[in-house]
C-alpha positions as CSV (number, residue, x, y, z in Angstrom):
1,M,-31.9,21.2,0.9
2,S,-32.9,18.4,-1.6
3,R,-31.0,15.2,-1.8
4,A,-29.3,16.3,-4.9
5,E,-28.2,19.5,-3.5
6,L,-26.7,17.8,-0.4
7,L,-24.9,15.2,-2.5
8,K,-23.5,18.0,-4.8
9,E,-22.3,20.0,-1.8
10,F,-20.7,16.8,-0.3
11,E,-18.9,16.2,-3.5
12,E,-17.6,19.8,-3.6
13,L,-16.4,19.2,0.0
14,E,-14.6,16.0,-1.0
15,N,-12.9,17.7,-4.1
16,A,-11.8,20.6,-2.0
17,N,-10.2,18.2,0.5
18,G,-8.6,15.8,-1.9
19,Y,-10.9,13.0,-1.3
20,S,-12.5,12.5,-4.8
21,D,-10.4,9.7,-5.9
22,P,-12.5,6.5,-6.0
23,A,-9.5,4.5,-5.4
24,N,-8.8,6.4,-2.3
25,N,-5.3,7.8,-3.5
26,H,-4.4,11.1,-1.8
27,N,-2.1,13.8,-3.2
28,C,-0.7,11.3,-5.9
29,D,0.5,12.8,-9.3
30,N,0.5,10.9,-12.6
31,C,-0.4,7.6,-11.0
32,T,-2.2,4.9,-12.9
33,D,-4.5,2.2,-11.4
34,C,-3.1,2.5,-7.9
35,I,-5.2,2.0,-4.8
36,C,-4.9,3.7,-1.4
37,C,-1.6,5.4,-2.2
38,T,-0.5,8.7,-0.6
39,Y,2.0,11.4,-1.9
40,C,3.2,9.1,-4.8
41,G,4.2,10.2,-8.2
42,N,4.5,8.4,-11.6
43,C,3.5,4.9,-10.3
44,E,1.5,2.3,-11.7
45,Y,-0.6,-0.7,-10.2
46,C,0.6,0.1,-6.7
47,M,-1.3,-0.5,-3.5
48,S,-1.0,1.0,-0.1
49,C,2.3,2.9,-0.9
50,I,3.3,6.2,0.6
51,E,5.9,8.8,-0.8
52,C,7.0,6.5,-3.6
53,T,8.0,7.7,-7.1
54,I,8.4,5.5,-10.3
55,C,7.1,2.4,-8.8
56,L,5.4,-0.5,-10.7
57,N,3.2,-3.2,-9.1
58,C,4.3,-2.5,-5.6
59,T,2.5,-2.9,-2.3
60,D,3.0,-1.3,1.1
61,C,6.3,0.5,0.2
62,K,7.1,3.8,2.0
63,N,9.6,6.5,0.8
64,C,10.9,4.5,-2.1
65,D,11.9,5.4,-5.6
66,N,12.5,3.1,-8.7
67,C,10.8,-0.1,-7.5
68,I,9.2,-2.9,-9.3
69,L,7.3,-5.7,-7.7
70,C,8.5,-4.8,-4.2
71,L,6.5,-5.5,-1.0
72,G,7.0,-3.7,2.3
73,L,10.1,-1.9,1.1
74,K,11.0,1.1,3.3
75,N,13.3,4.3,2.7
76,K,14.9,3.1,-0.6
77,K,15.4,6.5,-2.4
78,S,18.5,5.7,-4.2
79,G,19.2,2.9,-6.7
80,Y,16.8,0.5,-8.5
81,W,14.8,-2.3,-6.8
82,L,13.3,-5.3,-8.1
83,L,11.6,-7.9,-5.9
84,N,13.0,-6.1,-3.0
85,K,16.6,-6.6,-4.1
86,Q,18.8,-3.9,-5.6
87,V,19.5,-4.3,-9.3
88,T,21.3,-2.3,-12.1
89,E,19.4,0.2,-14.0
90,K,19.4,-2.0,-17.0
91,E,17.9,-5.0,-15.1
92,F,15.2,-2.4,-13.8
93,D,14.6,-1.0,-17.3
94,D,14.3,-4.6,-18.8
95,A,11.8,-5.7,-16.0
96,A,9.7,-2.7,-16.7
97,K,9.6,-3.2,-20.3
98,E,8.7,-6.9,-19.7
99,L,5.8,-6.0,-17.3
100,M,4.4,-3.4,-19.6
101,E,4.1,-5.6,-22.7
């Protein structure tokens, strides 16, 4: 096989096994500018998060939802979280709007 054929076949193998994301995200859905995240959804600018949903600018969080600027948070599936502290939905929404401006 030629070099081009080998590289094409390797790319197909990567795509078939979910390794095509250059940011090293795996099985994430609708995530933007995340790095090394796994099984996350609707997250933005997160890094090394696992099974998180609706998170913004979080790092190393696991099994969390509705988090902004959290670090190392674990198993927070209910409520709203900002800087690792539980906040109201309004505080969460206000922080999200502020960060997205």
